[in-house]
FIKOLTOR-68935 format. One line per 8 residues: number of its first residue (from 1); their letters; for each residue x, y, z of N, C-alpha, C. Coordinates in steps of 0.001 Angstrom, whole numbers, padded with zeros to 6 digits. Example, Ala and Ser with C-alpha at 12.3 -4.5 7.8 and 13.67 -1.06 7.14 Angstrom:
2
1	as	013190:-005690:007800:012300:-004500:007800:013200:-003300:007800 | 012850:-002250:007080:013670:-001060:007140:012900:000030:007870
//
This chain:
184
1	mrweqlft	-052953:-067758:-155082:-053437:-068643:-156112:-053225:-067985:-157473 | -052864:-068788:-158483:-052562:-068259:-159810:-053759:-067572:-160443 | -054973:-068116:-160286:-056157:-067524:-160890:-056409:-066130:-160338 | -056253:-065976:-159032:-056467:-064668:-158418:-055505:-063634:-158997 | -054248:-064023:-159167:-053254:-063129:-159736:-053592:-062772:-161178 | -054055:-063775:-161929:-054442:-063552:-163314:-055568:-062519:-163396 | -056605:-062687:-162568:-057733:-061753:-162605:-057329:-060368:-162118 | -056437:-060298:-161153:-055934:-059002:-160695:-055187:-058301:-161818
9	dlearfed	-054363:-059051:-162549:-053636:-058487:-163695:-054596:-058023:-164792 | -055608:-058830:-165062:-056582:-058464:-166086:-057343:-057198:-165702 | -057734:-057086:-164445:-058434:-055887:-163984:-057551:-054655:-164136 | -056279:-054785:-163808:-055358:-053653:-163945:-055215:-053261:-165409 | -055107:-054237:-166308:-055004:-053936:-167735:-056274:-053262:-168243 | -057434:-053753:-167796:-058694:-053171:-168209:-058787:-051712:-167766 | -058377:-051438:-166544:-058393:-050061:-166038:-057451:-049181:-166852 | -056273:-049725:-167217:-055339:-048968:-168057:-055955:-048660:-169424
17	leraeeeq	-056624:-049643:-170011:-057276:-049440:-171306:-058388:-048398:-171205 | -059169:-048456:-170133:-060233:-047469:-169940:-059659:-046060:-169873 | -058591:-045904:-169113:-057954:-044586:-168999:-057449:-044107:-170353 | -056821:-045001:-171103:-056291:-044636:-172424:-057417:-044231:-173370 | -058511:-044948:-173339:-059645:-044603:-174203:-060229:-043246:-173829 | -060338:-042975:-172528:-060878:-041687:-172080:-059962:-040542:-172506 | -058659:-040792:-172452:-057708:-039766:-172881:-057801:-039523:-174386 | -058203:-040542:-175141:-058342:-040397:-176590:-059714:-039854:-176975
25	gmparerl	-060539:-039515:-175999:-061808:-038869:-176295:-063022:-039765:-176305 | -062902:-041024:-175932:-064073:-041892:-175893:-064584:-041958:-174459 | -065637:-041240:-174164:-066149:-041244:-172801:-066699:-042606:-172397 | -066666:-042865:-171104:-067123:-044150:-170581:-068588:-044400:-170931 | -069392:-043355:-170935:-070824:-043505:-171247:-071011:-044049:-172661 | -070250:-043538:-173624:-070353:-044003:-175002:-069958:-045468:-175102 | -068932:-045864:-174386:-068512:-047267:-174385:-069614:-048152:-173827 | -070276:-047683:-172771:-071356:-048462:-172179:-072514:-048617:-173158
33	vqgvtttv	-072868:-047544:-173857:-073955:-047604:-174839:-073596:-048579:-175947 | -072380:-048506:-176444:-071951:-049426:-177496:-071984:-050865:-177007 | -071679:-051050:-175742:-071618:-052396:-175175:-072959:-053089:-175062 | -074056:-052343:-175097:-075378:-052955:-174988:-076179:-052840:-176287 | -075585:-052286:-177330:-076258:-052158:-178623:-076381:-053531:-179268 | -077574:-053843:-179771:-077816:-055148:-180391:-077615:-055092:-181906 | -077521:-056243:-182506:-077433:-056350:-183959:-078641:-055697:-184613 | -079821:-055965:-184075:-081053:-055397:-184633:-080996:-053875:-184620
41	erlrgalg	-080539:-053289:-183527:-080446:-051822:-183440:-079450:-051271:-184449 | -078322:-051943:-184610:-077335:-051493:-185598:-077915:-051581:-187007 | -078613:-052674:-187298:-079204:-052827:-188627:-080307:-051801:-188856 | -081084:-051483:-187851:-082139:-050467:-188007:-081552:-049105:-188350 | -080342:-048856:-187936:-079684:-047609:-188294:-079332:-047521:-189770 | -079435:-048638:-190483:-079090:-048674:-191908:-080323:-048801:-192800 | -081519:-048642:-192241:-082732:-048738:-193067:-082645:-047776:-194250 | -082997:-048275:-195428:-082961:-047460:-196637:-081621:-047476:-197354
49	lrvrvttr	-080609:-048065:-196728:-079283:-048134:-197355:-079102:-049455:-198096 | -078209:-049434:-199065:-077837:-050670:-199748:-076739:-051343:-198921 | -076964:-052604:-198550:-076013:-053345:-197734:-075672:-054671:-198411 | -074563:-055240:-197980:-074151:-056565:-198427:-074205:-057474:-197204 | -074932:-058569:-197350:-075150:-059494:-196239:-074539:-060838:-196601 | -073708:-061344:-195725:-073158:-062684:-195886:-073913:-063591:-194921 | -074428:-064709:-195459:-075103:-065692:-194622:-074259:-066958:-194590 | -074772:-067969:-193929:-074057:-069239:-193872:-073906:-069861:-195256
57	aarlagel	-074810:-069510:-196184:-074802:-070178:-197489:-074718:-069247:-198691 | -074727:-067925:-198484:-074790:-067036:-199656:-074242:-065648:-199340 | -073981:-064902:-200414:-073668:-063467:-200316:-074815:-062748:-201001 | -075474:-061863:-200277:-076661:-061176:-200761:-076426:-059676:-200709 | -077160:-058938:-201522:-077048:-057479:-201492:-078397:-056883:-201824 | -078669:-055747:-201209:-079910:-055060:-201509:-080162:-053919:-200554 | -081253:-053194:-200818:-081654:-052108:-199935:-082332:-052709:-198712 | -081923:-052264:-197546:-082497:-052758:-196298:-083851:-052075:-196085
65	lqvgvdwv	-084943:-052855:-196276:-086289:-052295:-196208:-086885:-052332:-194806 | -086700:-053460:-194112:-087267:-053629:-192774:-086346:-054483:-191937 | -086437:-054273:-190619:-085696:-055089:-189668:-086667:-055502:-188577 | -086873:-056806:-188433:-087709:-057337:-187364:-086846:-057738:-186181 | -087434:-058401:-185212:-086667:-058792:-184034:-085626:-059850:-184347 | -085886:-060673:-185386:-084918:-061717:-185735:-084847:-061963:-187240 | -085174:-060940:-188043:-085130:-061056:-189498:-084909:-059693:-190121 | -084438:-059727:-191378:-084328:-058497:-192172:-084976:-058749:-193526
73	lleespgr	-085458:-057676:-194132:-086028:-057730:-195468:-085187:-056848:-196368 | -084637:-057451:-197414:-083819:-056738:-198400:-084559:-056714:-199726 | -084334:-055651:-200497:-084834:-055605:-201869:-083618:-055670:-202783 | -083444:-056836:-203433:-082309:-057027:-204348:-082438:-056112:-205548 | -083622:-056100:-206117:-083967:-055256:-207263:-085475:-055041:-207170 | -086022:-054113:-207931:-087462:-053856:-207821:-088285:-055149:-207961 | -089090:-055433:-206938:-089947:-056616:-206957:-089280:-057900:-206513 | -087988:-057883:-206250:-087257:-059087:-205807:-086780:-058869:-204386
81	ellvpigs	-087530:-059441:-203456:-087219:-059249:-202041:-086676:-060519:-201420 | -085877:-060319:-200363:-085273:-061417:-199624:-085621:-061275:-198149 | -086073:-062352:-197554:-086290:-062414:-196111:-085133:-063225:-195538 | -084365:-062620:-194624:-083163:-063266:-194110:-083241:-063346:-192586 | -083232:-064559:-192017:-083186:-064669:-190561:-081858:-064105:-190042 | -081914:-063317:-188995:-080676:-062757:-188446:-079749:-063876:-187977 | -080313:-064994:-187540:-079501:-066122:-187099:-078654:-066743:-188193 | -078993:-066503:-189456:-078190:-067055:-190552:-077137:-066062:-191042
89	itgveglt	-077198:-064827:-190563:-076252:-063794:-191008:-074910:-063970:-190309 | -073848:-063945:-191110:-072497:-064031:-190545:-071733:-062725:-190697 | -072281:-061769:-191464:-071636:-060467:-191609:-072490:-059516:-192426 | -072346:-058216:-192151:-073071:-057185:-192891:-072092:-056060:-193198 | -072045:-055629:-194462:-071225:-054500:-194882:-072134:-053382:-195361 | -071672:-052149:-195214:-072426:-051007:-195705:-073159:-050237:-194625 | -072897:-050560:-193356:-073531:-049836:-192263:-072847:-048488:-192060 | -073561:-047571:-191467:-072985:-046289:-191070:-072835:-046298:-189553
97	artgaptv	-072434:-045178:-188983:-072300:-045085:-187534:-073653:-044994:-186841 | -074705:-044779:-187612:-076057:-044617:-187053:-076563:-045922:-186447 | -077266:-045807:-185332:-077894:-046940:-184660:-079373:-046639:-184513 | -080219:-047637:-184733:-081666:-047460:-184632:-082167:-047702:-183229 | -083462:-047508:-183062:-084108:-047667:-181760:-084267:-049139:-181405 | -084314:-049430:-180110:-084558:-050810:-179694:-085986:-051237:-180020 | -086206:-052532:-180060:-087529:-053080:-180325:-088385:-052965:-179074 | -089564:-052364:-179226:-090475:-052224:-178090:-091899:-052537:-178541
105	gigsrldl	-092779:-052766:-177593:-094189:-052969:-177871:-094460:-054164:-178752 | -095423:-054001:-179635:-095847:-055108:-180499:-094729:-055550:-181440 | -093821:-054637:-181779:-092704:-054987:-182657:-091862:-056122:-182111 | -091819:-056266:-180795:-091014:-057330:-180190:-091655:-058704:-180379 | -092899:-058737:-180832:-093567:-060028:-181066:-093609:-060403:-182549 | -093181:-059501:-183424:-093241:-059759:-184864:-091944:-060444:-185318 | -091841:-061714:-184969:-090618:-062466:-185225:-090638:-063119:-186611 | -089640:-063930:-186878:-089502:-064596:-188171:-090740:-065420:-188517
113	rfalrgla	-091296:-066115:-187533:-092493:-066920:-187790:-093646:-066041:-188274 | -093775:-064850:-187699:-094812:-063903:-188117:-094621:-063525:-189592 | -093378:-063200:-189963:-093085:-062826:-191357:-093353:-063999:-192301 | -092954:-065201:-191906:-093181:-066380:-192745:-094667:-066698:-192864 | -095425:-066490:-191794:-096877:-066708:-191863:-097524:-065734:-192845 | -096994:-064507:-192917:-097487:-063551:-193908:-097265:-064066:-195318 | -096099:-064658:-195572:-095822:-065237:-196897:-096740:-066427:-197173 | -097012:-067216:-196143:-097908:-068365:-196302:-099325:-067889:-196642
121	rdrsslsv	-099792:-066847:-195963:-101132:-066298:-196242:-101236:-065758:-197670 | -100165:-065137:-198149:-100152:-064570:-199504:-100073:-065642:-200591 | -099684:-066876:-200201:-099501:-067971:-201154:-098462:-067593:-202205 | -097460:-066835:-201756:-096398:-066368:-202648:-095530:-067525:-203125 | -095110:-067464:-204372:-094162:-068415:-204917:-092769:-067976:-204466 | -091994:-068910:-203906:-090726:-068572:-203264:-089617:-069537:-203646 | -088395:-069065:-203465:-087236:-069942:-203440:-086751:-069927:-202005 | -086678:-071106:-201403:-086246:-071240:-200007:-084842:-071833:-200035
129	ftaggaev	-083915:-071162:-199374:-082519:-071601:-199327:-082208:-072086:-197917 | -081597:-073252:-197827:-081247:-073802:-196522:-079810:-073433:-196158 | -079491:-073603:-194894:-078142:-073297:-194419:-077099:-074169:-195106 | -077498:-075326:-195592:-076578:-076216:-196302:-076392:-075859:-197762 | -077097:-074820:-198237:-076937:-074369:-199606:-077971:-074909:-200579 | -078905:-075744:-200116:-079944:-076265:-201005:-080962:-075171:-201314 | -081513:-075230:-202518:-082570:-074307:-202934:-083767:-075124:-203351 | -084932:-074801:-202785:-086176:-075445:-203192:-087175:-074361:-203560
137	ngtidrvg	-088016:-074662:-204539:-089025:-073708:-204989:-090398:-074210:-204594 | -091247:-073267:-204193:-092596:-073651:-203833:-093320:-072559:-203074 | -094246:-073001:-202249:-095092:-072111:-201472:-095093:-072591:-200033 | -095034:-071674:-199095:-095090:-072065:-197691:-096519:-072484:-197362 | -096660:-073719:-196894:-097975:-074220:-196492:-098250:-073940:-195021 | -097272:-074217:-194172:-097461:-074075:-192727:-096198:-073529:-192083 | -096406:-072803:-190990:-095297:-072340:-190159:-095576:-072834:-188752 | -094698:-073687:-188254:-094846:-074215:-186902:-094035:-073404:-185913
145	adhveval	-093938:-073923:-184709:-093194:-073242:-183658:-091713:-073124:-184000 | -091164:-074137:-184691:-089731:-074139:-184980:-089398:-074618:-186386 | -090387:-074604:-187273:-090152:-075087:-188635:-091123:-074441:-189605 | -090827:-074643:-190884:-091707:-074198:-191965:-091874:-075387:-192908 | -093080:-075539:-193476:-093330:-076602:-194440:-093568:-075955:-195800 | -092787:-076404:-196790:-092832:-075821:-198128:-093390:-076851:-199107 | -094491:-076477:-199792:-095036:-077317:-200861:-094173:-077071:-202090 | -093508:-078118:-202562:-092565:-077974:-203666:-093280:-078051:-205017
153	haawearr	-093063:-077007:-205815:-093596:-076952:-207179:-092713:-075996:-207968 | -092905:-075948:-209266:-092086:-075083:-210117:-092253:-073627:-209675 | -091164:-072898:-209696:-091149:-071518:-209213:-092093:-070607:-209986 | -092288:-070870:-211245:-093101:-069987:-212076:-094589:-070323:-212005 | -094962:-071386:-211278:-096357:-071789:-211184:-096958:-071409:-209844 | -098256:-071117:-209860:-098982:-070905:-208610:-099180:-072259:-207943 | -099374:-072249:-206642:-099554:-073505:-205923:-100930:-074089:-206243 | -100906:-075259:-206839:-102115:-076038:-207100:-101803:-077470:-206695
161	saevrsvm	-102777:-078150:-206126:-102556:-079519:-205632:-101885:-080404:-206671 | -102317:-080298:-207917:-101774:-081152:-208976:-100309:-080845:-209283 | -099858:-079638:-208975:-098485:-079225:-209284:-097496:-079542:-208157 | -098010:-079814:-206956:-097132:-080050:-205798:-096507:-081439:-205902 | -095155:-081465:-205936:-094411:-082729:-206031:-094259:-083388:-204675 | -094036:-082582:-203644:-093907:-083085:-202274:-093903:-081888:-201336 | -093818:-082173:-200050:-093750:-081124:-199034:-092456:-081328:-198257 | -091701:-080248:-198064:-090425:-080314:-197358:-090519:-079520:-196058
169	lvplggld	-090134:-080144:-194964:-090061:-079467:-193677:-088651:-078910:-193507 | -088558:-077628:-193184:-087259:-076987:-192949:-087286:-076408:-191535 | -086434:-076909:-190621:-086362:-076295:-189303:-085930:-074831:-189448 | -086492:-073944:-188635:-086140:-072526:-188742:-084643:-072309:-188582 | -083982:-073106:-187764:-082538:-072994:-187602:-081768:-073371:-188847 | -082400:-074092:-189764:-081756:-074496:-191012:-082125:-073620:-192193 | -082898:-072564:-191935:-083327:-071648:-192992:-082279:-070561:-193183 | -081763:-070425:-194403:-080759:-069399:-194681:-081411:-068106:-195146
177	hvravplg	-082241:-068177:-196176:-082999:-067006:-196630:-084108:-067452:-197573 | -085043:-066528:-197814:-086193:-066810:-198676:-086265:-065678:-199694 | -086402:-066052:-200968:-086458:-065058:-202050:-087838:-065130:-202708 | -088462:-063977:-202857:-089729:-063900:-203593:-089468:-064159:-205060 | -090326:-064971:-205672:-090194:-065303:-207091:-091435:-064789:-207810 | -091267:-063835:-208709:-092422:-063339:-209447:-093008:-064444:-210336 | -094334:-064532:-210385:-094994:-065514:-211253:-094925:-065056:-212702 | -094968:-066029:-213594:-095036:-065671:-215007:-093914:-066140:-215823
//
């Protein structure tokens, strides 16, 4: 059967490649470790470094402050932070060969919703960017299982009922990044 021959050929090529890599100094163990390394672990190896992040809707840059199970926190400039869902990232530049530790314990439960709930509790004024490139300013009112609700008001104002123009629901899958906006 043609499929059987194809897979036999592929296995032979793979074995040839493995041998060539071993001869060039890359041990099989290192290849196996690289093969199971996650994006989060690679990003954790860059904590404290300045990186460039490309998302579905923007090009961002900043010091990598924190890495959660499905989000990163960048500091663009002093006091200007960005929360970026890993699901919206399409590329990262500025990494080194270093890899961080895997997520274990309570850290594995501190997901994007947890980070967004922290912003909601703080009543922080934010700019929320969607995957389609839209930008809305306001305050996060609620974080659901798969969405966030943003009370829309001027970026420079604190959230007050009289200032809220409307409330926008953004599915978490449609969230590109969130930027802290200093009041004043």
